[in-house]
C-alpha positions as CSV (number, residue, x, y, z in Angstrom):
1,M,42.0,102.7,-213.4
2,N,42.7,104.8,-210.3
3,R,43.5,108.4,-211.1
4,I,46.0,110.4,-209.1
5,Y,45.4,114.2,-209.1
6,L,48.0,116.8,-208.3
7,L,47.1,119.6,-205.8
8,P,49.4,122.5,-204.8
9,I,50.6,123.0,-201.3
10,A,48.1,125.8,-200.6
11,V,45.2,123.5,-201.2
12,F,46.9,120.9,-199.0
13,A,47.0,123.4,-196.1
14,V,43.4,124.6,-196.6
15,V,41.6,121.4,-197.2
16,L,43.4,118.6,-195.4
17,L,45.0,120.1,-192.4
18,C,43.0,121.9,-189.7
19,S,44.5,123.6,-186.6
20,W,47.0,121.2,-184.9
21,G,45.9,118.7,-187.5
22,F,43.3,116.0,-186.9
23,H,45.9,113.5,-185.9
24,A,47.6,115.8,-183.4
25,H,44.4,117.1,-181.8
26,K,43.1,113.6,-181.3
27,L,46.4,112.4,-179.8
28,I,46.6,115.4,-177.5
29,N,43.1,114.9,-176.1
30,R,43.6,111.1,-175.8
31,M,46.9,111.5,-173.8
32,A,45.3,114.1,-171.5
33,V,43.0,111.3,-170.1
34,F,46.1,109.6,-168.6
35,T,47.0,112.7,-166.5
36,L,43.8,112.4,-164.4
37,P,43.5,111.1,-160.8
38,T,41.9,107.7,-160.1
39,N,38.5,109.1,-159.2
40,M,38.2,110.8,-162.6
41,A,40.4,108.5,-164.8
42,G,37.9,105.6,-164.9
43,F,35.2,107.8,-166.4
44,Y,37.4,109.4,-169.0
45,K,39.1,106.1,-170.0
46,I,35.6,104.6,-170.7
47,H,35.0,107.6,-173.0
48,V,38.5,107.9,-174.3
49,D,37.3,107.1,-177.8
50,Y,34.8,109.9,-177.7
51,M,37.4,112.4,-176.4
52,T,39.7,111.3,-179.2
53,E,37.2,111.5,-182.1
54,H,35.5,114.7,-181.0
55,A,38.7,116.6,-180.4
56,I,38.3,118.0,-183.9
57,D,34.7,119.1,-183.5
58,P,35.6,122.8,-183.1
59,D,37.5,122.7,-186.4
60,K,34.5,121.1,-188.1
61,R,32.2,123.8,-186.7
62,C,34.3,126.3,-188.6
63,Y,32.6,125.1,-191.8
64,I,29.1,125.7,-190.5
65,D,29.1,128.3,-187.7
66,T,30.0,131.9,-188.3
67,A,30.8,132.4,-184.6
68,E,33.4,129.6,-184.4
69,S,36.5,130.8,-186.2
70,P,37.5,133.6,-183.7
71,R,37.6,131.1,-180.9
72,H,40.7,129.5,-182.2
73,F,43.2,132.4,-182.2
74,I,44.1,135.8,-180.9
75,D,46.2,138.2,-183.0
76,A,48.1,139.6,-180.0
77,D,50.3,141.8,-182.2
78,E,47.2,143.7,-183.4
79,Y,47.2,145.4,-180.0
80,G,50.7,146.9,-180.3
81,P,54.3,146.1,-179.4
82,H,53.4,145.1,-175.8
83,P,49.9,143.5,-176.2
84,F,49.8,141.8,-172.8
85,D,50.2,145.1,-171.1
86,T,47.3,146.4,-173.2
87,I,44.6,143.8,-173.3
88,P,42.5,143.4,-170.2
89,V,42.4,139.8,-168.9
90,H,38.7,139.7,-168.3
91,W,36.2,139.8,-171.1
92,T,33.9,142.5,-169.8
93,A,36.8,144.9,-169.3
94,A,38.2,144.1,-172.7
95,V,34.8,144.7,-174.4
96,E,34.6,148.1,-172.6
97,K,38.0,149.1,-173.8
98,F,38.0,147.7,-177.4
99,T,34.4,146.8,-178.2
100,E,33.2,143.2,-178.9
101,R,33.5,143.7,-182.7
102,R,37.2,144.6,-182.4
103,L,37.9,141.6,-180.1
104,L,36.1,139.2,-182.5
105,L,38.1,140.5,-185.4
106,S,41.4,139.8,-183.6
107,G,40.3,136.5,-182.0
108,I,39.0,135.5,-178.6
109,L,40.9,132.3,-177.8
110,P,41.9,132.9,-174.1
111,W,38.4,134.1,-173.3
112,Q,36.9,131.1,-175.1
113,I,39.0,128.8,-173.0
114,N,37.6,130.5,-169.9
115,R,34.0,130.2,-171.2
116,S,34.4,126.5,-172.0
117,Y,35.9,125.9,-168.6
118,Y,32.8,127.3,-166.8
119,A,30.5,125.4,-169.2
120,L,32.3,122.2,-168.1
121,V,32.0,123.1,-164.4
122,K,28.2,123.5,-164.9
123,A,28.1,120.2,-166.8
124,F,29.9,118.4,-164.0
125,S,27.6,120.0,-161.4
126,E,24.5,118.8,-163.3
127,R,26.2,115.4,-164.0
128,N,25.1,115.8,-167.6
129,L,27.1,113.1,-169.5
130,G,26.7,114.6,-173.0
131,R,27.7,118.1,-171.9
132,I,30.6,116.8,-169.9
133,L,32.0,115.0,-172.9
134,R,31.3,117.9,-175.3
135,H,32.8,120.6,-173.2
136,S,35.8,118.4,-172.2
137,S,36.6,117.7,-175.8
138,D,36.0,121.3,-176.8
139,I,38.2,122.9,-174.1
140,G,40.9,120.3,-175.1
141,H,40.8,121.7,-178.6
142,Y,41.0,125.3,-177.6
143,L,43.8,124.7,-175.1
144,A,45.8,122.8,-177.7
145,D,45.3,125.7,-180.1
146,A,46.6,128.1,-177.5
147,H,49.9,126.2,-177.4
148,V,50.5,126.9,-181.0
149,P,52.6,130.1,-181.5
150,L,51.0,130.9,-184.9
151,H,47.6,131.0,-183.3
152,T,48.7,134.2,-181.5
153,T,49.8,136.4,-184.4
154,S,48.2,138.2,-187.4
155,N,51.0,136.6,-189.4
156,Y,49.4,133.3,-188.7
157,N,50.3,131.7,-192.0
158,G,53.5,133.5,-192.9
159,Q,51.5,135.6,-195.3
160,K,53.4,138.8,-194.2
161,T,56.8,137.3,-194.5
162,N,56.6,135.2,-197.7
163,Q,56.2,132.0,-195.8
164,I,52.8,130.9,-196.9
165,G,52.0,127.4,-195.7
166,I,54.1,127.5,-192.5
167,H,51.0,127.2,-190.3
168,A,50.1,123.7,-191.4
169,F,53.8,122.8,-191.7
170,W,54.5,123.6,-188.1
171,E,51.4,122.2,-186.4
172,S,50.4,119.4,-188.7
173,R,53.2,118.1,-190.9
174,L,55.8,118.0,-188.2
175,P,53.6,116.2,-185.6
176,E,52.5,113.8,-188.4
177,L,56.1,112.9,-189.1
178,F,57.6,113.0,-185.6
179,A,55.0,112.6,-182.9
180,D,55.7,108.9,-182.5
181,Q,59.1,109.9,-181.2
182,Y,57.7,112.2,-178.5
183,D,57.4,111.5,-174.8
184,F,53.8,112.2,-173.8
185,L,54.0,111.0,-170.2
186,V,53.6,114.5,-168.6
187,G,52.7,113.6,-165.0
188,S,49.5,114.1,-163.0
189,A,47.1,117.0,-163.5
190,H,47.1,119.8,-161.1
191,Y,44.5,122.3,-159.8
192,V,44.3,125.5,-161.8
193,E,43.6,128.5,-159.5
194,S,42.5,130.9,-162.2
195,P,41.5,129.5,-165.6
196,V,41.5,132.8,-167.3
197,N,44.9,133.8,-166.0
198,E,46.3,130.4,-167.0
199,A,44.8,130.7,-170.5
200,W,46.6,134.1,-170.9
201,R,49.8,132.6,-169.5
202,I,49.7,129.9,-172.2
203,V,49.0,132.5,-174.9
204,R,51.9,134.7,-173.7
205,E,54.2,131.7,-173.7
206,S,53.1,130.8,-177.3
207,H,53.4,134.3,-178.5
208,A,57.0,134.6,-177.3
209,L,57.9,131.8,-179.7
210,V,56.4,133.4,-182.9
211,D,59.7,135.0,-184.0
212,S,61.6,131.7,-183.6
213,V,59.0,129.8,-185.6
214,L,59.3,132.2,-188.5
215,D,63.0,133.1,-188.3
216,I,64.2,129.5,-188.2
217,E,62.2,128.6,-191.2
218,A,63.3,131.7,-193.1
219,K,66.9,130.9,-192.5
220,L,66.4,127.2,-193.5
221,N,64.7,128.3,-196.7
222,N,67.9,129.9,-197.8
223,A,69.8,126.7,-197.5
224,F,67.4,124.6,-199.6
225,S,66.7,124.8,-203.3
226,P,63.0,124.5,-204.2
227,D,63.4,121.0,-205.6
228,R,64.8,119.9,-202.2
229,K,62.3,121.9,-200.1
230,F,59.2,120.4,-201.6
231,G,58.1,116.9,-202.3
232,Y,54.9,114.9,-202.9
233,I,52.7,112.6,-200.8
234,E,49.6,110.7,-201.7
235,R,46.4,111.1,-199.7
236,N,43.2,109.3,-200.8
237,H,44.5,108.9,-204.3
238,I,45.4,112.6,-204.5
239,L,49.0,113.5,-205.1
240,I,49.8,116.6,-203.0
241,R,52.8,118.9,-203.1
242,T,54.1,119.6,-199.6
243,Y,57.3,120.1,-197.7
244,S,59.8,117.3,-198.2
245,D,60.8,114.9,-195.5
246,A,64.3,116.3,-195.6
247,Y,63.1,119.9,-195.2
248,A,60.8,118.8,-192.4
249,R,63.6,117.0,-190.6
250,A,65.8,120.0,-190.8
251,Y,63.2,122.4,-189.5
252,H,62.1,120.0,-186.8
253,G,65.8,119.7,-185.7
254,A,66.3,123.4,-185.8
255,L,63.3,124.0,-183.6
256,A,65.1,121.9,-180.9
257,G,62.1,120.1,-179.5
258,M,59.6,123.1,-179.6
259,V,56.8,121.1,-181.1
260,E,57.1,118.3,-178.6
261,R,57.2,120.7,-175.7
262,R,54.1,122.5,-176.9
263,M,52.2,119.2,-177.4
264,R,53.3,118.1,-173.9
265,G,52.2,121.4,-172.5
266,A,48.8,121.1,-174.1
267,I,48.3,117.6,-172.8
268,Y,49.2,118.6,-169.2
269,S,47.0,121.8,-169.4
270,I,44.0,119.9,-170.7
271,G,44.1,117.3,-168.0
272,S,44.6,120.0,-165.4
273,F,41.6,122.0,-166.7
274,W,39.4,118.9,-166.7
275,Y,40.5,118.1,-163.1
276,S,40.0,121.7,-161.9
277,A,36.5,121.9,-163.4
278,W,35.5,118.7,-161.6
279,V,36.9,120.1,-158.3
280,D,35.1,123.4,-158.8
281,A,31.9,121.5,-159.4
282,G,32.2,119.9,-156.0
283,Q,33.9,116.7,-157.1
284,P,30.6,114.9,-158.1
285,D,30.6,111.2,-158.4
286,I,30.9,110.6,-162.1
287,R,32.0,107.0,-162.0
288,H,28.5,105.7,-162.8
289,L,27.8,108.0,-165.8
290,L,28.6,105.2,-168.1
291,A,25.8,105.3,-170.6
292,D,26.7,105.6,-174.2
293,P,27.5,109.2,-175.1
294,P,24.9,111.0,-177.3
295,T,25.4,111.0,-181.0
296,S,22.7,113.5,-182.0
297,D,25.0,116.5,-181.8
298,S,27.7,114.9,-184.1
299,I,29.1,117.2,-186.7
300,P,29.4,116.0,-190.3
301,N,32.8,116.1,-192.0
302,P,33.3,118.9,-194.4
303,V,32.5,117.9,-198.0
304,S,35.0,118.2,-200.7
305,G,35.5,121.8,-201.8
306,Q,33.6,123.3,-198.8
307,K,35.3,126.3,-197.3
308,V,35.6,127.4,-193.7
309,I,33.7,130.5,-192.5
310,G,36.2,133.0,-191.4
311,R,40.0,132.6,-191.3
312,E,40.5,130.2,-194.2
313,E,44.2,130.2,-194.7
314,W,45.2,128.2,-191.6
315,H,42.5,125.5,-192.1
């Protein structure tokens, strides 16, 4: 007889949903392939399955690599009421001002995007298939994270406002329910003049949405009784308490397209960063790099009960 076990919503957020959520990250990376110009699109379309499946590698590394977690977020509010007037854009200046330890504690997402960008440029220059694919999928993940408002605040899971669980709700549950209704045709990739400035622009844009993400849910919470707010879904024979479909529809509607806009923005940014890295590498001919991608660097899925190293609450 099959057994169905009941897990609370907190476990659902920690164990099953990572970052944008596996489904959303894979979808974002996959759709970014279709923003590329012809002389790049053929290569990426051949490897579209790799780009899709490995979109979640950075999240999986959070379970085994102590250095990984800070790459996914930046707690901008930890730097005061006007953080973007305070934090230096460039890493060396930021380290000189705040120390590397302080930066790591508050997250290094925009600088990680810049690092991944130049790693991808180098991979293109060397025409190294494995590294092109790895750094392409990785920067896709980090850019997608930068488009999530709750990746830019120390109140990343609503823990300071009695909204525990909102992180996975916004970036995983809502896309899971509604992404099939979104328009992901975002146009053609463009050249990014300054990757680090663009990374900071995305983070600033996301941070400006934090109050709306939290305030809208707080107001909605007052209109729903607990029995209407929460429901149950079954995953792999496990019954999980999570936000009800009715509550998700109400929140999604009140956000007025925010999740779709951030996903569209992520898709467009990823394609543009891939394209720009290729241009900055001298536009190498990658059409014939068609060998099977390497599998030796594949990351195993987390085992049941395994915890992330670092910021656990939003994984």
